[in-house]
TORTORDO-560996 format. One line per 3 residues: number of its first residue (from 0); their letters; for each residue x, y, z of C-alpha. Coordinates in steps of 0.2 Angstrom, whole numbers, padded with zeros to 4 digits. Example, Ala and Ser with C-alpha at 12.3 -4.5 7.8 and 13.67 -1.06 7.14 Angstrom:
% residues 2
0 = AS = 0062,-0022,0039; 0068,-0005,0036;
This chain:
% residues 383
0 = MLS = 0043,0571,-0850; 0054,0572,-0865; 0043,0561,-0877;
3 = TQL = 0047,0559,-0895; 0040,0548,-0909; 0054,0540,-0918;
6 = VQV = 0056,0527,-0931; 0069,0514,-0926; 0083,0514,-0938;
9 = GLL = 0095,0501,-0937; 0105,0488,-0948; 0108,0470,-0948;
12 = FAA = 0144,0414,-0917; 0151,0406,-0906; 0162,0416,-0894;
15 = KAM = 0177,0422,-0902; 0192,0429,-0892; 0205,0440,-0901;
18 = AVA = 0219,0452,-0896; 0214,0467,-0907; 0228,0478,-0903;
21 = ASK = 0242,0480,-0890; 0231,0491,-0879; 0215,0480,-0878;
24 = QCV = 0208,0463,-0879; 0191,0459,-0885; 0179,0445,-0885;
27 = EFD = 0163,0443,-0896; 0149,0432,-0889; 0131,0427,-0890;
30 = VPI = 0120,0429,-0875; 0102,0424,-0872; 0091,0438,-0865;
33 = PVI = 0074,0433,-0858; 0061,0447,-0860; 0044,0449,-0852;
36 = ATN = 0037,0465,-0858; 0022,0474,-0865; 0023,0481,-0882;
39 = NYY = 0008,0487,-0892; -0001,0483,-0908; 0001,0498,-0919;
42 = TMP = -0008,0501,-0935; 0004,0505,-0949; 0007,0500,-0967;
45 = RVD = 0015,0483,-0971; 0031,0484,-0981; 0034,0470,-0993;
48 = NNI = 0041,0479,-1009; 0048,0496,-1013; 0032,0504,-1017;
51 = EAV = 0026,0500,-1000; 0042,0506,-0993; 0039,0523,-1000;
54 = QWA = 0021,0523,-0995; 0026,0518,-0977; 0037,0534,-0976;
57 = LNF = 0023,0545,-0983; 0011,0537,-0970; 0022,0545,-0956;
60 = SVW = 0025,0561,-0965; 0008,0568,-0972; 0000,0582,-0962;
63 = DAP = -0014,0571,-0956; -0004,0556,-0951; -0012,0547,-0937;
66 = TSA = -0005,0551,-0919; 0003,0537,-0909; -0013,0536,-0899;
69 = ERD = -0023,0534,-0914; -0012,0520,-0920; -0012,0510,-0904;
72 = NGP = -0023,0495,-0904; -0019,0488,-0887; -0006,0479,-0878;
75 = KPI = 0005,0465,-0885; 0013,0454,-0872; 0031,0448,-0875;
78 = NHT = 0038,0433,-0867; 0053,0427,-0877; 0072,0424,-0875;
81 = FNI = 0081,0434,-0888; 0099,0430,-0894; 0110,0445,-0893;
84 = NAL = 0127,0447,-0901; 0139,0457,-0890; 0157,0463,-0890;
87 = LCV = 0167,0467,-0874; 0184,0476,-0875; 0195,0479,-0860;
90 = PST = 0212,0487,-0858; 0226,0475,-0858; 0232,0481,-0842;
93 = KTD = 0223,0487,-0826; 0219,0505,-0826; 0212,0518,-0814;
96 = KSD = 0195,0516,-0824; 0195,0497,-0825; 0180,0497,-0813;
99 = ILQ = 0170,0509,-0824; 0161,0499,-0838; 0154,0509,-0853;
102 = IAV = 0139,0501,-0861; 0136,0508,-0879; 0120,0507,-0888;
105 = HGN = 0120,0511,-0907; 0107,0521,-0916; 0100,0524,-0933;
108 = AWD = 0106,0513,-0948; 0120,0505,-0938; 0125,0490,-0928;
111 = KRY = 0138,0490,-0915; 0151,0494,-0928; 0146,0512,-0926;
114 = WDV = 0157,0513,-0911; 0172,0505,-0919; 0174,0514,-0936;
117 = PVD = 0189,0505,-0945; 0193,0520,-0956; 0206,0530,-0948;
120 = PEE = 0202,0522,-0931; 0214,0534,-0921; 0201,0548,-0925;
123 = HSY = 0185,0538,-0927; 0184,0523,-0916; 0175,0527,-0899;
126 = VDA = 0181,0510,-0893; 0199,0514,-0895; 0197,0531,-0887;
129 = AID = 0188,0523,-0872; 0201,0510,-0871; 0215,0523,-0872;
132 = KGY = 0207,0532,-0857; 0206,0516,-0847; 0188,0511,-0849;
135 = PIL = 0182,0494,-0853; 0167,0495,-0865; 0153,0483,-0870;
138 = MFD = 0143,0486,-0886; 0130,0474,-0894; 0118,0473,-0909;
141 = RIG = 0101,0477,-0905; 0087,0465,-0910; 0085,0466,-0929;
144 = TGK = 0102,0472,-0931; 0120,0465,-0935; 0122,0447,-0928;
147 = SEL = 0108,0447,-0915; 0091,0439,-0918; 0080,0445,-0932;
150 = PNP = 0062,0446,-0925; 0045,0452,-0931; 0048,0470,-0934;
153 = YED = 0030,0475,-0932; 0027,0467,-0915; 0043,0463,-0907;
156 = VQV = 0055,0477,-0911; 0048,0490,-0900; 0055,0501,-0886;
159 = ATE = 0048,0491,-0871; 0057,0475,-0878; 0073,0484,-0881;
162 = IAI = 0074,0493,-0864; 0071,0476,-0856; 0085,0469,-0866;
165 = LAH = 0097,0483,-0861; 0091,0482,-0843; 0095,0463,-0842;
168 = LTA = 0112,0465,-0851; 0116,0479,-0838; 0111,0468,-0824;
171 = LAR = 0122,0454,-0830; 0137,0466,-0832; 0134,0474,-0815;
174 = NGT = 0134,0457,-0805; 0149,0450,-0815; 0140,0436,-0824;
177 = LLS = 0140,0443,-0842; 0152,0431,-0849; 0147,0416,-0839;
180 = AAT = 0129,0419,-0847; 0136,0418,-0865; 0132,0402,-0875;
183 = ANT = 0150,0398,-0878; 0167,0398,-0869; 0173,0416,-0866;
186 = TSI = 0186,0413,-0853; 0200,0422,-0863; 0197,0437,-0853;
189 = PSP = 0189,0439,-0836; 0171,0445,-0834; 0170,0463,-0829;
192 = QPQ = 0166,0467,-0811; 0161,0485,-0812; 0159,0497,-0798;
195 = HIV = 0151,0510,-0809; 0142,0509,-0826; 0141,0523,-0839;
198 = HVG = 0128,0521,-0853; 0133,0529,-0870; 0120,0530,-0884;
201 = HSY = 0118,0537,-0901; 0101,0543,-0908; 0089,0529,-0905;
204 = GSL = 0101,0521,-0894; 0101,0537,-0883; 0082,0536,-0883;
207 = LIM = 0083,0518,-0876; 0095,0523,-0863; 0083,0538,-0858;
210 = GLL = 0069,0525,-0856; 0081,0514,-0846; 0085,0528,-0834;
213 = LQH = 0067,0534,-0833; 0061,0516,-0829; 0076,0509,-0819;
216 = ATT = 0084,0524,-0811; 0097,0514,-0801; 0104,0503,-0815;
219 = SDA = 0116,0517,-0822; 0128,0529,-0814; 0130,0541,-0828;
222 = ALL = 0124,0544,-0846; 0131,0551,-0862; 0117,0553,-0874;
225 = TGL = 0123,0558,-0891; 0112,0562,-0907; 0097,0566,-0897;
228 = LSS = 0090,0583,-0892; 0073,0590,-0887; 0074,0605,-0899;
231 = THM = 0060,0616,-0905; 0063,0609,-0923; 0064,0590,-0918;
234 = SDV = 0048,0585,-0928; 0052,0597,-0943; 0060,0584,-0954;
237 = PVA = 0047,0571,-0961; 0052,0553,-0964; 0049,0555,-0982;
240 = TFE = 0063,0567,-0984; 0074,0551,-0985; 0073,0538,-0998;
243 = HDF = 0069,0520,-0992; 0068,0503,-1001; 0062,0486,-0995;
246 = APV = 0078,0478,-0989; 0077,0461,-0998; 0073,0470,-1014;
249 = SDP = 0087,0483,-1012; 0101,0471,-1010; 0096,0452,-1011;
252 = ARF = 0113,0446,-1007; 0114,0456,-0990; 0096,0456,-0985;
255 = GQY = 0087,0441,-0994; 0083,0433,-0978; 0074,0448,-0971;
258 = PSG = 0055,0447,-0969; 0041,0459,-0971; 0044,0476,-0963;
261 = YIV = 0063,0479,-0965; 0067,0495,-0974; 0084,0501,-0980;
264 = LTT = 0090,0519,-0982; 0096,0520,-1000; 0111,0529,-1008;
267 = ENT = 0125,0539,-1001; 0115,0554,-1004; 0102,0549,-0992;
270 = LQK = 0115,0545,-0979; 0124,0561,-0981; 0107,0570,-0978;
273 = VYF = 0104,0560,-0962; 0122,0559,-0954; 0134,0571,-0962;
276 = TQA = 0138,0589,-0965; 0149,0595,-0978; 0162,0604,-0967;
279 = TLD = 0167,0587,-0959; 0162,0575,-0972; 0176,0563,-0978;
282 = PAL = 0170,0553,-0993; 0179,0538,-0987; 0168,0538,-0972;
285 = LTW = 0152,0541,-0982; 0156,0526,-0993; 0160,0515,-0977;
288 = AEA = 0143,0521,-0969; 0134,0516,-0985; 0142,0499,-0985;
291 = VAL = 0137,0495,-0967; 0121,0504,-0965; 0107,0492,-0967;
294 = YAS = 0089,0494,-0963; 0075,0502,-0953; 0061,0491,-0946;
297 = AEQ = 0043,0498,-0947; 0039,0500,-0929; 0038,0515,-0917;
300 = AFA = 0046,0520,-0901; 0038,0530,-0887; 0047,0536,-0871;
303 = RSG = 0038,0534,-0855; 0042,0542,-0838; 0047,0533,-0823;
306 = PAF = 0057,0535,-0807; 0070,0549,-0805; 0088,0546,-0811;
309 = RGP = 0101,0555,-0800; 0117,0554,-0809; 0124,0566,-0822;
312 = VQF = 0118,0566,-0840; 0127,0574,-0855; 0117,0577,-0871;
315 = LVG = 0130,0579,-0885; 0123,0584,-0902; 0131,0589,-0918;
318 = EFD = 0129,0608,-0921; 0121,0605,-0938; 0111,0590,-0934;
321 = FVN = 0097,0588,-0947; 0087,0575,-0939; 0085,0583,-0922;
324 = CNG = 0086,0602,-0926; 0082,0603,-0945; 0100,0607,-0948;
327 = DCR = 0105,0620,-0935; 0104,0616,-0916; 0110,0633,-0910;
330 = GTY = 0096,0642,-0900; 0084,0628,-0902; 0083,0621,-0884;
333 = SVE = 0083,0625,-0866; 0094,0615,-0854; 0082,0620,-0840;
336 = DIK = 0067,0613,-0849; 0076,0597,-0854; 0081,0594,-0836;
339 = NST = 0064,0598,-0829; 0055,0587,-0841; 0067,0572,-0841;
342 = FPE = 0079,0571,-0826; 0073,0583,-0813; 0083,0575,-0800;
345 = ASD = 0099,0572,-0810; 0115,0578,-0802; 0119,0587,-0818;
348 = VTV = 0111,0589,-0835; 0122,0597,-0849; 0120,0600,-0867;
351 = YLQ = 0135,0602,-0879; 0135,0606,-0897; 0149,0598,-0907;
354 = PDT = 0155,0611,-0920; 0153,0607,-0938; 0145,0590,-0935;
357 = AHA = 0129,0583,-0940; 0120,0567,-0933; 0133,0554,-0933;
360 = LTV = 0148,0559,-0922; 0159,0544,-0925; 0160,0547,-0944;
363 = AKN = 0164,0566,-0943; 0181,0572,-0947; 0182,0579,-0929;
366 = SSA = 0176,0564,-0920; 0191,0563,-0908; 0186,0581,-0902;
369 = AFG = 0169,0575,-0897; 0176,0560,-0888; 0187,0571,-0878;
372 = VMF = 0172,0582,-0873; 0163,0566,-0867; 0178,0559,-0857;
375 = SYL = 0181,0576,-0849; 0162,0577,-0843; 0165,0560,-0835;
378 = DTH = 0181,0565,-0827; 0172,0580,-0820; 0159,0570,-0812;
381 = GF = 0171,0556,-0805; 0169,0543,-0818;
């Protein structure tokens, strides 16, 4: 099984319909998602100030850091309905891909805006690129991020809860009841009735999709997993490499309402280390990333195996991804090993390294080229 311990990094209305561009229509809405799941009580430092934020990072980075098994203090039942904010965009006219819904799950230090970068959107907006190809696309803020519910980061924001939320959203989309389940009127555009669903992830979002596919094999038809790779250097970069502050102290105006356990990545320098490489770094995009990147929650995520997924899976990673490969992914992985350990019955498993790119694809200067590779993969497999 591809299993990795990750620290979840994320960020922080009534339905609002809008015509965003001539080529698409979007509706933003809140939807209640009931979750029954089993998380775990984990031993980890509490974070209530900047000193504790640094110590938290060190706690995961020292040579004798406790293993996941050593931190596990038993099951934590979850029975709660979480409020999720989502955005659905559809082409303004019917296309040959109108029945293929993409569901995008953001990753580290982002909310759903990761998929719709406003700086030079022709190059960087995955949403616009998908719409131009004819796909409808659904994205949402994970719990603890964006406009979605802000729960207890120690006990609630864990992989089992997040996979359950993703599975429920997918089921609503699959059966055509996504918009009717919203808490306000969303009749400005029709609810999707997809024949196929493609899940698209970045970093931690890709890990969640992997967990979804491993536990609910028939819920998806294909997956594009970006910013995630089982490489020989995956655990080389310690958490303490990057600077962290307690979110409410770092920026009281933005994060003053955040409780214990929410941690922010600090400064453009830190974000450059995590997400960018110099060859494709646009300073305007780095500044935008710093403005929207918010916090990490002090919890852990662990992938667990399940039934066999039979669709195609593409892993697309930046050639110089610091997080996954300690800065250079070339020659650090085996496609055969990845397939055998994660999706042995998948119709195809492919790894593609995007040249001159680091961990965040949508903010690299060559984003559109990566999007083209992703869409070509889907075309090849009939989606």
